[in-house]
N, CA, C and O atoms as CSV, one atom per row, in Angstrom:
chain,resi,resn,atom,element,x,y,z
A,1,MET,N,N,31.476,-21.553,14.111
A,1,MET,CA,C,31.428,-20.121,13.854
A,1,MET,C,C,30.399,-19.841,12.746
A,1,MET,O,O,30.430,-20.468,11.687
A,2,ALA,N,N,29.501,-18.904,13.003
A,2,ALA,CA,C,28.431,-18.569,12.053
A,2,ALA,C,C,28.998,-17.828,10.850
A,2,ALA,O,O,29.930,-17.032,10.968
A,3,THR,N,N,28.417,-18.108,9.702
A,3,THR,CA,C,28.806,-17.421,8.490
A,3,THR,C,C,28.278,-15.989,8.545
A,3,THR,O,O,27.112,-15.756,8.867
A,4,GLU,N,N,29.145,-15.043,8.230
A,4,GLU,CA,C,28.736,-13.641,8.246
A,4,GLU,C,C,27.851,-13.367,7.031
A,4,GLU,O,O,28.102,-13.870,5.936
A,5,ARG,N,N,26.810,-12.558,7.246
A,5,ARG,CA,C,25.912,-12.200,6.170
A,5,ARG,C,C,25.674,-10.692,6.228
A,5,ARG,O,O,25.872,-10.073,7.273
A,6,PRO,N,N,25.252,-10.101,5.116
A,6,PRO,CA,C,24.915,-8.674,5.148
A,6,PRO,C,C,23.693,-8.433,6.027
A,6,PRO,O,O,22.912,-9.350,6.284
A,7,ASP,N,N,23.537,-7.212,6.478
A,7,ASP,CA,C,22.345,-6.831,7.238
A,7,ASP,C,C,21.109,-6.998,6.361
A,7,ASP,O,O,21.196,-6.915,5.136
A,8,LEU,N,N,19.965,-7.232,6.987
A,8,LEU,CA,C,18.732,-7.405,6.237
A,8,LEU,C,C,18.429,-6.191,5.352
A,8,LEU,O,O,18.054,-6.342,4.189
A,9,ALA,N,N,18.594,-5.003,5.906
A,9,ALA,CA,C,18.311,-3.790,5.114
A,9,ALA,C,C,19.226,-3.718,3.898
A,9,ALA,O,O,18.789,-3.322,2.818
A,10,ALA,N,N,20.490,-4.095,4.063
A,10,ALA,CA,C,21.428,-4.057,2.939
A,10,ALA,C,C,21.029,-5.049,1.857
A,10,ALA,O,O,21.270,-4.806,0.675
A,11,MET,N,N,20.423,-6.157,2.246
A,11,MET,CA,C,19.966,-7.128,1.259
A,11,MET,C,C,18.627,-6.719,0.628
A,11,MET,O,O,18.409,-6.930,-0.565
A,12,LEU,N,N,17.743,-6.141,1.426
A,12,LEU,CA,C,16.404,-5.816,0.935
A,12,LEU,C,C,16.345,-4.503,0.153
A,12,LEU,O,O,15.544,-4.374,-0.773
A,13,TYR,N,N,17.176,-3.538,0.510
A,13,TYR,CA,C,17.060,-2.208,-0.102
A,13,TYR,C,C,17.155,-2.233,-1.631
A,13,TYR,O,O,16.326,-1.596,-2.282
A,14,PRO,N,N,18.109,-2.928,-2.234
A,14,PRO,CA,C,18.131,-2.945,-3.710
A,14,PRO,C,C,16.855,-3.546,-4.308
A,14,PRO,O,O,16.378,-3.078,-5.342
A,15,LEU,N,N,16.313,-4.560,-3.676
A,15,LEU,CA,C,15.074,-5.168,-4.152
A,15,LEU,C,C,13.907,-4.187,-4.010
A,15,LEU,O,O,13.105,-4.034,-4.932
A,16,VAL,N,N,13.816,-3.533,-2.869
A,16,VAL,CA,C,12.741,-2.564,-2.646
A,16,VAL,C,C,12.852,-1.414,-3.639
A,16,VAL,O,O,11.844,-0.967,-4.186
A,17,ARG,N,N,14.057,-0.939,-3.874
A,17,ARG,CA,C,14.267,0.137,-4.853
A,17,ARG,C,C,13.802,-0.305,-6.256
A,17,ARG,O,O,13.175,0.470,-6.979
A,18,GLU,N,N,14.113,-1.541,-6.625
A,18,GLU,CA,C,13.675,-2.078,-7.917
A,18,GLU,C,C,12.154,-2.176,-7.979
A,18,GLU,O,O,11.552,-1.836,-8.998
A,19,LEU,N,N,11.531,-2.636,-6.900
A,19,LEU,CA,C,10.075,-2.779,-6.878
A,19,LEU,C,C,9.387,-1.419,-6.958
A,19,LEU,O,O,8.369,-1.279,-7.636
A,20,ILE,N,N,9.930,-0.427,-6.279
A,20,ILE,CA,C,9.362,0.918,-6.365
A,20,ILE,C,C,9.478,1.450,-7.783
A,20,ILE,O,O,8.543,2.069,-8.293
A,21,ALA,N,N,10.615,1.215,-8.423
A,21,ALA,CA,C,10.808,1.659,-9.812
A,21,ALA,C,C,9.800,0.976,-10.746
A,21,ALA,O,O,9.367,1.573,-11.733
A,22,ILE,N,N,9.432,-0.249,-10.442
A,22,ILE,CA,C,8.414,-0.971,-11.226
A,22,ILE,C,C,7.038,-0.357,-10.965
A,22,ILE,O,O,6.247,-0.196,-11.894
A,23,GLU,N,N,6.750,-0.016,-9.714
A,23,GLU,CA,C,5.420,0.451,-9.324
A,23,GLU,C,C,5.112,1.872,-9.766
A,23,GLU,O,O,3.981,2.157,-10.160
A,24,LEU,N,N,6.079,2.762,-9.711
A,24,LEU,CA,C,5.790,4.180,-9.959
A,24,LEU,C,C,5.108,4.443,-11.309
A,24,LEU,O,O,4.110,5.162,-11.338
A,25,PRO,N,N,5.603,3.893,-12.425
A,25,PRO,CA,C,4.897,4.158,-13.682
A,25,PRO,C,C,3.504,3.526,-13.721
A,25,PRO,O,O,2.599,4.068,-14.356
A,26,LEU,N,N,3.326,2.394,-13.052
A,26,LEU,CA,C,2.010,1.769,-13.009
A,26,LEU,C,C,1.029,2.629,-12.225
A,26,LEU,O,O,-0.121,2.802,-12.627
A,27,LEU,N,N,1.496,3.165,-11.105
A,27,LEU,CA,C,0.656,4.058,-10.304
A,27,LEU,C,C,0.303,5.309,-11.105
A,27,LEU,O,O,-0.846,5.751,-11.106
A,28,ALA,N,N,1.290,5.870,-11.780
A,28,ALA,CA,C,1.045,7.064,-12.592
A,28,ALA,C,C,0.017,6.778,-13.679
A,28,ALA,O,O,-0.826,7.622,-13.984
A,29,GLY,N,N,0.090,5.593,-14.257
A,29,GLY,CA,C,-0.872,5.202,-15.293
A,29,GLY,C,C,-2.301,5.149,-14.774
A,29,GLY,O,O,-3.253,5.343,-15.530
A,30,HIS,N,N,-2.444,4.887,-13.490
A,30,HIS,CA,C,-3.773,4.854,-12.864
A,30,HIS,C,C,-4.093,6.175,-12.165
A,30,HIS,O,O,-5.131,6.316,-11.518
A,31,GLU,N,N,-3.179,7.141,-12.309
A,31,GLU,CA,C,-3.340,8.464,-11.709
A,31,GLU,C,C,-3.506,8.403,-10.190
A,31,GLU,O,O,-4.356,9.081,-9.613
A,32,VAL,N,N,-2.671,7.575,-9.558
A,32,VAL,CA,C,-2.663,7.417,-8.112
A,32,VAL,C,C,-1.212,7.488,-7.655
A,32,VAL,O,O,-0.325,6.913,-8.286
A,33,SER,N,N,-0.977,8.195,-6.558
A,33,SER,CA,C,0.364,8.253,-5.981
A,33,SER,C,C,0.605,7.015,-5.119
A,33,SER,O,O,-0.317,6.250,-4.838
A,34,MET,N,N,1.854,6.833,-4.706
A,34,MET,CA,C,2.189,5.726,-3.811
A,34,MET,C,C,1.393,5.859,-2.509
A,34,MET,O,O,0.860,4.870,-2.004
A,35,TRP,N,N,1.312,7.086,-1.961
A,35,TRP,CA,C,0.527,7.310,-0.743
A,35,TRP,C,C,-0.954,7.059,-1.014
A,35,TRP,O,O,-1.656,6.502,-0.170
A,36,GLY,N,N,-1.427,7.468,-2.182
A,36,GLY,CA,C,-2.824,7.241,-2.541
A,36,GLY,C,C,-3.155,5.761,-2.574
A,36,GLY,O,O,-4.198,5.332,-2.081
A,37,TYR,N,N,-2.251,4.985,-3.163
A,37,TYR,CA,C,-2.439,3.532,-3.223
A,37,TYR,C,C,-2.433,2.938,-1.822
A,37,TYR,O,O,-3.216,2.036,-1.523
A,38,SER,N,N,-1.545,3.444,-0.958
A,38,SER,CA,C,-1.503,2.980,0.429
A,38,SER,C,C,-2.819,3.266,1.137
A,38,SER,O,O,-3.321,2.427,1.885
A,39,VAL,N,N,-3.377,4.446,0.902
A,39,VAL,CA,C,-4.657,4.811,1.510
A,39,VAL,C,C,-5.770,3.888,0.997
A,39,VAL,O,O,-6.543,3.343,1.786
A,40,LEU,N,N,-5.842,3.717,-0.316
A,40,LEU,CA,C,-6.879,2.854,-0.881
A,40,LEU,C,C,-6.770,1.429,-0.358
A,40,LEU,O,O,-7.783,0.795,-0.060
A,41,THR,N,N,-5.554,0.927,-0.246
A,41,THR,CA,C,-5.339,-0.427,0.259
A,41,THR,C,C,-5.814,-0.546,1.703
A,41,THR,O,O,-6.489,-1.510,2.061
A,42,ALA,N,N,-5.459,0.440,2.533
A,42,ALA,CA,C,-5.871,0.406,3.938
A,42,ALA,C,C,-7.380,0.516,4.064
A,42,ALA,O,O,-7.979,-0.179,4.885
A,43,LEU,N,N,-8.009,1.375,3.268
A,43,LEU,CA,C,-9.453,1.543,3.366
A,43,LEU,C,C,-10.222,0.375,2.777
A,43,LEU,O,O,-11.354,0.112,3.182
A,44,ASP,N,N,-9.621,-0.331,1.825
A,44,ASP,CA,C,-10.309,-1.473,1.233
A,44,ASP,C,C,-10.416,-2.624,2.228
A,44,ASP,O,O,-11.258,-3.509,2.074
A,45,GLY,N,N,-9.563,-2.609,3.247
A,45,GLY,CA,C,-9.585,-3.677,4.234
A,45,GLY,C,C,-10.504,-3.413,5.421
A,45,GLY,O,O,-10.767,-4.320,6.210
A,46,THR,N,N,-10.993,-2.190,5.556
A,46,THR,CA,C,-11.888,-1.860,6.663
A,46,THR,C,C,-12.999,-0.957,6.138
A,46,THR,O,O,-12.774,-0.178,5.212
A,47,PRO,N,N,-14.173,-1.050,6.709
A,47,PRO,CA,C,-15.294,-0.271,6.178
A,47,PRO,C,C,-15.101,1.250,6.304
A,47,PRO,O,O,-15.317,1.982,5.338
A,48,VAL,N,N,-14.695,1.723,7.491
A,48,VAL,CA,C,-14.560,3.158,7.735
A,48,VAL,C,C,-13.420,3.376,8.716
A,48,VAL,O,O,-13.234,2.606,9.658
A,49,ARG,N,N,-12.665,4.433,8.480
A,49,ARG,CA,C,-11.589,4.795,9.411
A,49,ARG,C,C,-11.577,6.290,9.598
A,49,ARG,O,O,-12.019,7.042,8.729
A,50,THR,N,N,-11.066,6.721,10.743
A,50,THR,CA,C,-10.815,8.138,10.927
A,50,THR,C,C,-9.486,8.457,10.250
A,50,THR,O,O,-8.680,7.564,9.992
A,51,GLN,N,N,-9.264,9.751,9.963
A,51,GLN,CA,C,-8.005,10.146,9.350
A,51,GLN,C,C,-6.833,9.779,10.251
A,51,GLN,O,O,-5.789,9.353,9.756
A,52,ALA,N,N,-6.984,9.936,11.558
A,52,ALA,CA,C,-5.903,9.614,12.494
A,52,ALA,C,C,-5.601,8.115,12.469
A,52,ALA,O,O,-4.436,7.718,12.447
A,53,ALA,N,N,-6.634,7.294,12.474
A,53,ALA,CA,C,-6.431,5.836,12.452
A,53,ALA,C,C,-5.802,5.405,11.133
A,53,ALA,O,O,-4.941,4.526,11.110
A,54,LEU,N,N,-6.226,6.016,10.044
A,54,LEU,CA,C,-5.656,5.704,8.741
A,54,LEU,C,C,-4.170,6.059,8.709
A,54,LEU,O,O,-3.342,5.255,8.283
A,55,ALA,N,N,-3.841,7.259,9.160
A,55,ALA,CA,C,-2.448,7.703,9.155
A,55,ALA,C,C,-1.582,6.724,9.945
A,55,ALA,O,O,-0.492,6.357,9.506
A,56,GLU,N,N,-2.062,6.313,11.091
A,56,GLU,CA,C,-1.312,5.350,11.907
A,56,GLU,C,C,-1.155,4.024,11.166
A,56,GLU,O,O,-0.080,3.425,11.187
A,57,ALA,N,N,-2.210,3.569,10.520
A,57,ALA,CA,C,-2.182,2.283,9.824
A,57,ALA,C,C,-1.171,2.256,8.686
A,57,ALA,O,O,-0.550,1.223,8.436
A,58,ILE,N,N,-0.996,3.386,7.991
A,58,ILE,CA,C,-0.072,3.402,6.861
A,58,ILE,C,C,1.271,4.036,7.205
A,58,ILE,O,O,2.134,4.169,6.338
A,59,GLY,N,N,1.452,4.429,8.467
A,59,GLY,CA,C,2.728,4.980,8.895
A,59,GLY,C,C,2.998,6.373,8.387
A,59,GLY,O,O,4.138,6.718,8.073
A,60,ALA,N,N,1.949,7.180,8.305
A,60,ALA,CA,C,2.100,8.558,7.819
A,60,ALA,C,C,1.634,9.540,8.891
A,60,ALA,O,O,0.811,9.205,9.742
A,61,ASP,N,N,2.162,10.730,8.836
A,61,ASP,CA,C,1.706,11.793,9.711
A,61,ASP,C,C,0.309,12.213,9.246
A,61,ASP,O,O,0.078,12.394,8.051
A,62,LYS,N,N,-0.628,12.367,10.202
A,62,LYS,CA,C,-2.014,12.648,9.790
A,62,LYS,C,C,-2.151,13.965,9.047
A,62,LYS,O,O,-3.054,14.102,8.222
A,63,SER,N,N,-1.298,14.927,9.306
A,63,SER,CA,C,-1.387,16.186,8.545
A,63,SER,C,C,-0.755,16.037,7.167
A,63,SER,O,O,-1.110,16.768,6.242
A,64,ARG,N,N,0.172,15.102,7.019
A,64,ARG,CA,C,0.847,14.900,5.738
A,64,ARG,C,C,-0.056,14.275,4.670
A,64,ARG,O,O,0.140,14.510,3.477
A,65,ILE,N,N,-1.021,13.497,5.084
A,65,ILE,CA,C,-1.853,12.785,4.108
A,65,ILE,C,C,-3.073,13.575,3.661
A,65,ILE,O,O,-3.832,13.104,2.813
A,66,ILE,N,N,-3.276,14.763,4.213
A,66,ILE,CA,C,-4.463,15.543,3.857
A,66,ILE,C,C,-4.503,15.823,2.356
A,66,ILE,O,O,-5.556,15.690,1.734
A,67,GLY,N,N,-3.379,16.207,1.771
A,67,GLY,CA,C,-3.336,16.467,0.331
A,67,GLY,C,C,-3.676,15.217,-0.472
A,67,GLY,O,O,-4.377,15.289,-1.481
A,68,THR,N,N,-3.181,14.084,-0.024
A,68,THR,CA,C,-3.492,12.814,-0.694
A,68,THR,C,C,-4.980,12.510,-0.591
A,68,THR,O,O,-5.599,12.074,-1.562
A,69,LEU,N,N,-5.556,12.743,0.595
A,69,LEU,CA,C,-6.984,12.496,0.780
A,69,LEU,C,C,-7.808,13.433,-0.106
A,69,LEU,O,O,-8.820,13.023,-0.675
A,70,ASP,N,N,-7.371,14.693,-0.221
A,70,ASP,CA,C,-8.061,15.635,-1.116
A,70,ASP,C,C,-8.058,15.113,-2.557
A,70,ASP,O,O,-9.088,15.121,-3.232
A,71,GLU,N,N,-6.883,14.659,-3.020
A,71,GLU,CA,C,-6.765,14.136,-4.380
A,71,GLU,C,C,-7.680,12.930,-4.600
A,71,GLU,O,O,-8.380,12.842,-5.609
A,72,LEU,N,N,-7.660,12.007,-3.643
A,72,LEU,CA,C,-8.493,10.813,-3.766
A,72,LEU,C,C,-9.980,11.142,-3.734
A,72,LEU,O,O,-10.770,10.546,-4.466
A,73,GLN,N,N,-10.357,12.089,-2.885
A,73,GLN,CA,C,-11.764,12.486,-2.812
A,73,GLN,C,C,-12.174,13.193,-4.102
A,73,GLN,O,O,-13.250,12.922,-4.635
A,74,ASN,N,N,-11.344,14.082,-4.603
A,74,ASN,CA,C,-11.652,14.796,-5.846
A,74,ASN,C,C,-11.783,13.836,-7.026
A,74,ASN,O,O,-12.535,14.104,-7.962
A,75,ALA,N,N,-11.054,12.716,-6.987
A,75,ALA,CA,C,-11.120,11.720,-8.049
A,75,ALA,C,C,-12.276,10.739,-7.854
A,75,ALA,O,O,-12.507,9.864,-8.689
A,76,GLY,N,N,-12.994,10.894,-6.747
A,76,GLY,CA,C,-14.132,10.007,-6.465
A,76,GLY,C,C,-13.734,8.635,-5.957
A,76,GLY,O,O,-14.509,7.683,-6.055
A,77,LEU,N,N,-12.510,8.528,-5.406
A,77,LEU,CA,C,-12.018,7.224,-4.954
A,77,LEU,C,C,-12.274,6.974,-3.469
A,77,LEU,O,O,-12.318,5.827,-3.025
A,78,ILE,N,N,-12.441,8.053,-2.705
A,78,ILE,CA,C,-12.788,7.930,-1.271
A,78,ILE,C,C,-13.873,8.962,-0.957
A,78,ILE,O,O,-14.110,9.905,-1.712
A,79,GLU,N,N,-14.513,8.743,0.180
A,79,GLU,CA,C,-15.459,9.704,0.724
A,79,GLU,C,C,-15.014,10.075,2.129
A,79,GLU,O,O,-14.529,9.232,2.883
A,80,ARG,N,N,-15.183,11.337,2.469
A,80,ARG,CA,C,-14.924,11.835,3.822
A,80,ARG,C,C,-16.226,12.429,4.341
A,80,ARG,O,O,-16.793,13.349,3.750
A,81,THR,N,N,-16.675,11.888,5.440
A,81,THR,CA,C,-17.919,12.376,6.032
A,81,THR,C,C,-17.671,12.729,7.488
A,81,THR,O,O,-16.837,12.105,8.143
A,82,PRO,N,N,-18.393,13.735,8.007
A,82,PRO,CA,C,-18.228,14.073,9.417
A,82,PRO,C,C,-18.692,12.924,10.311
A,82,PRO,O,O,-19.695,12.268,10.029
A,83,ASP,N,N,-17.957,12.696,11.377
A,83,ASP,CA,C,-18.346,11.700,12.381
A,83,ASP,C,C,-19.555,12.251,13.133
A,83,ASP,O,O,-19.484,13.360,13.663
A,84,PRO,N,N,-20.654,11.516,13.195
A,84,PRO,CA,C,-21.844,12.021,13.888
A,84,PRO,C,C,-21.607,12.264,15.385
A,84,PRO,O,O,-22.315,13.049,16.015
A,85,ASP,N,N,-20.600,11.578,15.943
A,85,ASP,CA,C,-20.308,11.738,17.368
A,85,ASP,C,C,-19.342,12.886,17.640
A,85,ASP,O,O,-19.284,13.391,18.761
A,86,ASP,N,N,-18.584,13.302,16.626
A,86,ASP,CA,C,-17.610,14.389,16.797
A,86,ASP,C,C,-17.393,15.025,15.426
A,86,ASP,O,O,-16.623,14.508,14.617
A,87,ARG,N,N,-18.056,16.123,15.168
A,87,ARG,CA,C,-18.045,16.735,13.845
A,87,ARG,C,C,-16.667,17.255,13.426
A,87,ARG,O,O,-16.471,17.602,12.261
A,88,ARG,N,N,-15.715,17.313,14.354
A,88,ARG,CA,C,-14.345,17.708,13.996
A,88,ARG,C,C,-13.609,16.560,13.321
A,88,ARG,O,O,-12.608,16.781,12.640
A,89,VAL,N,N,-14.096,15.332,13.502
A,89,VAL,CA,C,-13.460,14.126,12.975
A,89,VAL,C,C,-14.088,13.761,11.641
A,89,VAL,O,O,-15.305,13.837,11.472
A,90,ARG,N,N,-13.247,13.365,10.700
A,90,ARG,CA,C,-13.736,12.914,9.397
A,90,ARG,C,C,-13.588,11.400,9.305
A,90,ARG,O,O,-12.546,10.838,9.642
A,91,LEU,N,N,-14.658,10.754,8.840
A,91,LEU,CA,C,-14.633,9.317,8.613
A,91,LEU,C,C,-14.344,9.074,7.147
A,91,LEU,O,O,-14.935,9.713,6.277
A,92,LEU,N,N,-13.445,8.161,6.874
A,92,LEU,CA,C,-13.023,7.861,5.515
A,92,LEU,C,C,-13.558,6.506,5.083
A,92,LEU,O,O,-13.581,5.552,5.861
A,93,SER,N,N,-13.983,6.441,3.839
A,93,SER,CA,C,-14.375,5.152,3.269
A,93,SER,C,C,-13.996,5.141,1.801
A,93,SER,O,O,-13.941,6.184,1.149
A,94,ILE,N,N,-13.739,3.957,1.295
A,94,ILE,CA,C,-13.390,3.801,-0.114
A,94,ILE,C,C,-14.692,3.691,-0.907
A,94,ILE,O,O,-15.665,3.095,-0.443
A,95,THR,N,N,-14.699,4.268,-2.097
A,95,THR,CA,C,-15.871,4.175,-2.972
A,95,THR,C,C,-15.729,2.929,-3.859
A,95,THR,O,O,-14.676,2.292,-3.891
A,96,ALA,N,N,-16.778,2.607,-4.556
A,96,ALA,CA,C,-16.723,1.480,-5.506
A,96,ALA,C,C,-15.649,1.751,-6.558
A,96,ALA,O,O,-14.911,0.841,-6.935
A,97,GLN,N,N,-15.555,2.997,-7.034
A,97,GLN,CA,C,-14.517,3.340,-8.013
A,97,GLN,C,C,-13.126,3.221,-7.396
A,97,GLN,O,O,-12.191,2.765,-8.054
A,98,GLY,N,N,-12.989,3.627,-6.148
A,98,GLY,CA,C,-11.698,3.499,-5.452
A,98,GLY,C,C,-11.273,2.042,-5.323
A,98,GLY,O,O,-10.103,1.706,-5.503
A,99,ARG,N,N,-12.220,1.199,-5.013
A,99,ARG,CA,C,-11.953,-0.242,-4.907
A,99,ARG,C,C,-11.534,-0.802,-6.274
A,99,ARG,O,O,-10.616,-1.617,-6.362
A,100,LYS,N,N,-12.209,-0.361,-7.327
A,100,LYS,CA,C,-11.880,-0.810,-8.675
A,100,LYS,C,C,-10.450,-0.377,-9.054
A,100,LYS,O,O,-9.685,-1.173,-9.599
A,101,VAL,N,N,-10.103,0.854,-8.769
A,101,VAL,CA,C,-8.757,1.349,-9.063
A,101,VAL,C,C,-7.720,0.591,-8.247
A,101,VAL,O,O,-6.700,0.162,-8.787
A,102,ARG,N,N,-7.967,0.425,-6.964
A,102,ARG,CA,C,-7.019,-0.293,-6.094
A,102,ARG,C,C,-6.765,-1.707,-6.612
A,102,ARG,O,O,-5.623,-2.162,-6.657
A,103,ARG,N,N,-7.806,-2.376,-6.991
A,103,ARG,CA,C,-7.646,-3.750,-7.484
A,103,ARG,C,C,-6.913,-3.779,-8.820
A,103,ARG,O,O,-6.108,-4.681,-9.055
A,104,ALA,N,N,-7.167,-2.826,-9.689
A,104,ALA,CA,C,-6.466,-2.761,-10.978
A,104,ALA,C,C,-4.980,-2.475,-10.779
A,104,ALA,O,O,-4.132,-3.059,-11.452
A,105,VAL,N,N,-4.673,-1.567,-9.844
A,105,VAL,CA,C,-3.270,-1.253,-9.549
A,105,VAL,C,C,-2.582,-2.495,-8.998
A,105,VAL,O,O,-1.494,-2.849,-9.451
A,106,ARG,N,N,-3.201,-3.158,-8.030
A,106,ARG,CA,C,-2.588,-4.351,-7.440
A,106,ARG,C,C,-2.355,-5.420,-8.501
A,106,ARG,O,O,-1.304,-6.061,-8.514
A,107,LYS,N,N,-3.318,-5.616,-9.380
A,107,LYS,CA,C,-3.167,-6.622,-10.442
A,107,LYS,C,C,-1.960,-6.281,-11.326
A,107,LYS,O,O,-1.150,-7.153,-11.640
A,108,ASP,N,N,-1.849,-5.011,-11.723
A,108,ASP,CA,C,-0.733,-4.590,-12.562
A,108,ASP,C,C,0.615,-4.747,-11.843
A,108,ASP,O,O,1.591,-5.222,-12.423
A,109,ILE,N,N,0.647,-4.343,-10.585
A,109,ILE,CA,C,1.887,-4.452,-9.804
A,109,ILE,C,C,2.293,-5.914,-9.673
A,109,ILE,O,O,3.446,-6.266,-9.924
A,110,GLN,N,N,1.359,-6.756,-9.284
A,110,GLN,CA,C,1.711,-8.163,-9.069
A,110,GLN,C,C,2.090,-8.843,-10.377
A,110,GLN,O,O,2.915,-9.757,-10.380
A,111,SER,N,N,1.508,-8.417,-11.474
A,111,SER,CA,C,1.891,-8.953,-12.780
A,111,SER,C,C,3.346,-8.612,-13.073
A,111,SER,O,O,4.098,-9.463,-13.546
A,112,ARG,N,N,3.743,-7.390,-12.798
A,112,ARG,CA,C,5.131,-6.975,-13.027
A,112,ARG,C,C,6.092,-7.630,-12.033
A,112,ARG,O,O,7.241,-7.915,-12.370
A,113,GLU,N,N,5.616,-7.867,-10.805
A,113,GLU,CA,C,6.455,-8.532,-9.800
A,113,GLU,C,C,6.825,-9.945,-10.229
A,113,GLU,O,O,7.844,-10.486,-9.801
A,114,GLU,N,N,5.997,-10.533,-11.071
A,114,GLU,CA,C,6.274,-11.889,-11.543
A,114,GLU,C,C,7.645,-11.964,-12.209
A,114,GLU,O,O,8.321,-12.990,-12.124
A,115,ARG,N,N,8.053,-10.898,-12.862
A,115,ARG,CA,C,9.377,-10.872,-13.507
A,115,ARG,C,C,10.489,-11.015,-12.485
A,115,ARG,O,O,11.500,-11.670,-12.738
A,116,VAL,N,N,10.294,-10.399,-11.328
A,116,VAL,CA,C,11.284,-10.501,-10.243
A,116,VAL,C,C,11.232,-11.900,-9.641
A,116,VAL,O,O,12.267,-12.527,-9.412
A,117,LEU,N,N,10.027,-12.378,-9.389
A,117,LEU,CA,C,9.857,-13.689,-8.753
A,117,LEU,C,C,10.247,-14.845,-9.682
A,117,LEU,O,O,10.549,-15.938,-9.204
A,118,ASP,N,N,10.244,-14.618,-10.999
A,118,ASP,CA,C,10.620,-15.657,-11.948
A,118,ASP,C,C,12.050,-16.139,-11.770
A,118,ASP,O,O,12.415,-17.201,-12.274
A,119,THR,N,N,12.858,-15.370,-11.062
A,119,THR,CA,C,14.239,-15.791,-10.818
A,119,THR,C,C,14.318,-16.884,-9.751
A,119,THR,O,O,15.373,-17.482,-9.544
A,120,LEU,N,N,13.195,-17.140,-9.076
A,120,LEU,CA,C,13.150,-18.164,-8.020
A,120,LEU,C,C,12.443,-19.413,-8.525
A,120,LEU,O,O,11.588,-19.349,-9.408
A,121,SER,N,N,12.812,-20.540,-7.954
A,121,SER,CA,C,12.062,-21.769,-8.253
A,121,SER,C,C,10.663,-21.618,-7.653
A,121,SER,O,O,10.438,-20.754,-6.805
A,122,ALA,N,N,9.744,-22.440,-8.084
A,122,ALA,CA,C,8.364,-22.383,-7.580
A,122,ALA,C,C,8.333,-22.557,-6.063
A,122,ALA,O,O,7.597,-21.853,-5.372
A,123,ALA,N,N,9.131,-23.493,-5.546
A,123,ALA,CA,C,9.156,-23.739,-4.103
A,123,ALA,C,C,9.737,-22.538,-3.357
A,123,ALA,O,O,9.205,-22.126,-2.327
A,124,ASP,N,N,10.840,-21.974,-3.885
A,124,ASP,CA,C,11.448,-20.806,-3.249
A,124,ASP,C,C,10.513,-19.605,-3.284
A,124,ASP,O,O,10.431,-18.844,-2.319
A,125,ARG,N,N,9.812,-19.438,-4.398
A,125,ARG,CA,C,8.864,-18.318,-4.526
A,125,ARG,C,C,7.783,-18.430,-3.463
A,125,ARG,O,O,7.467,-17.450,-2.788
A,126,LYS,N,N,7.214,-19.622,-3.311
A,126,LYS,CA,C,6.163,-19.853,-2.324
A,126,LYS,C,C,6.695,-19.581,-0.909
A,126,LYS,O,O,6.022,-18.941,-0.101
A,127,THR,N,N,7.888,-20.063,-0.622
A,127,THR,CA,C,8.506,-19.859,0.696
A,127,THR,C,C,8.792,-18.375,0.932
A,127,THR,O,O,8.503,-17.853,2.009
A,128,PHE,N,N,9.358,-17.691,-0.071
A,128,PHE,CA,C,9.681,-16.274,0.038
A,128,PHE,C,C,8.427,-15.451,0.353
A,128,PHE,O,O,8.451,-14.608,1.250
A,129,ILE,N,N,7.350,-15.686,-0.368
A,129,ILE,CA,C,6.120,-14.932,-0.148
A,129,ILE,C,C,5.534,-15.261,1.213
A,129,ILE,O,O,5.056,-14.369,1.913
A,130,ARG,N,N,5.566,-16.542,1.601
A,130,ARG,CA,C,5.035,-16.942,2.910
A,130,ARG,C,C,5.808,-16.254,4.028
A,130,ARG,O,O,5.205,-15.762,4.981
A,131,ILE,N,N,7.123,-16.213,3.926
A,131,ILE,CA,C,7.949,-15.589,4.968
A,131,ILE,C,C,7.698,-14.087,5.020
A,131,ILE,O,O,7.592,-13.519,6.107
A,132,LEU,N,N,7.601,-13.436,3.865
A,132,LEU,CA,C,7.305,-11.999,3.854
A,132,LEU,C,C,5.947,-11.725,4.500
A,132,LEU,O,O,5.808,-10.771,5.265
A,133,GLN,N,N,4.952,-12.549,4.199
A,133,GLN,CA,C,3.632,-12.381,4.797
A,133,GLN,C,C,3.694,-12.585,6.315
A,133,GLN,O,O,3.044,-11.864,7.073
A,134,GLN,N,N,4.470,-13.559,6.743
A,134,GLN,CA,C,4.623,-13.834,8.166
A,134,GLN,C,C,5.301,-12.661,8.867
A,134,GLN,O,O,4.864,-12.253,9.944
A,135,LEU,N,N,6.354,-12.116,8.278
A,135,LEU,CA,C,7.049,-10.968,8.871
A,135,LEU,C,C,6.140,-9.742,8.885
A,135,LEU,O,O,6.135,-8.978,9.850
A,136,HIS,N,N,5.377,-9.559,7.820
A,136,HIS,CA,C,4.445,-8.420,7.745
A,136,HIS,C,C,3.370,-8.534,8.830
A,136,HIS,O,O,3.046,-7.549,9.493
A,137,ALA,N,N,2.826,-9.724,9.005
A,137,ALA,CA,C,1.758,-9.934,9.986
A,137,ALA,C,C,2.246,-9.745,11.417
A,137,ALA,O,O,1.460,-9.413,12.304
A,138,SER,N,N,3.535,-9.953,11.642
A,138,SER,CA,C,4.063,-9.856,13.006
A,138,SER,C,C,4.387,-8.424,13.396
A,138,SER,O,O,4.803,-8.170,14.526
A,139,ARG,N,N,4.204,-7.499,12.491
A,139,ARG,CA,C,4.518,-6.082,12.790
A,139,ARG,C,C,3.311,-5.373,13.310
A,139,ARG,O,O,3.378,-4.182,13.615
């Protein structure tokens, strides 16, 4: 008979809530929202995206992220240019400053995450991160 365990969401939710609480002040310190950081991260991985493709990549409604895109563009972190093939479409790209901010935020977040990961042995930490990366890649 298998040992009963809590649902994955029940086990992960407290950890995710703690990680978000760690991230929010760091994001605020860099004057970027959680959605803004998601946009910068997605754009840093690809040269150019349409707003629709970006929204799909980060799991947001394309009309919902317009305010975030405005904020990022006004801060000089992204550029929006008309698509030469369809002027109704905007192409998004991250600027050098946007890349710099994204990398600084990630460095700060991962530095703080070390406090959470310090509760694991080195081997468990490596396994935990590998499994999370594997689950993330399979989605």
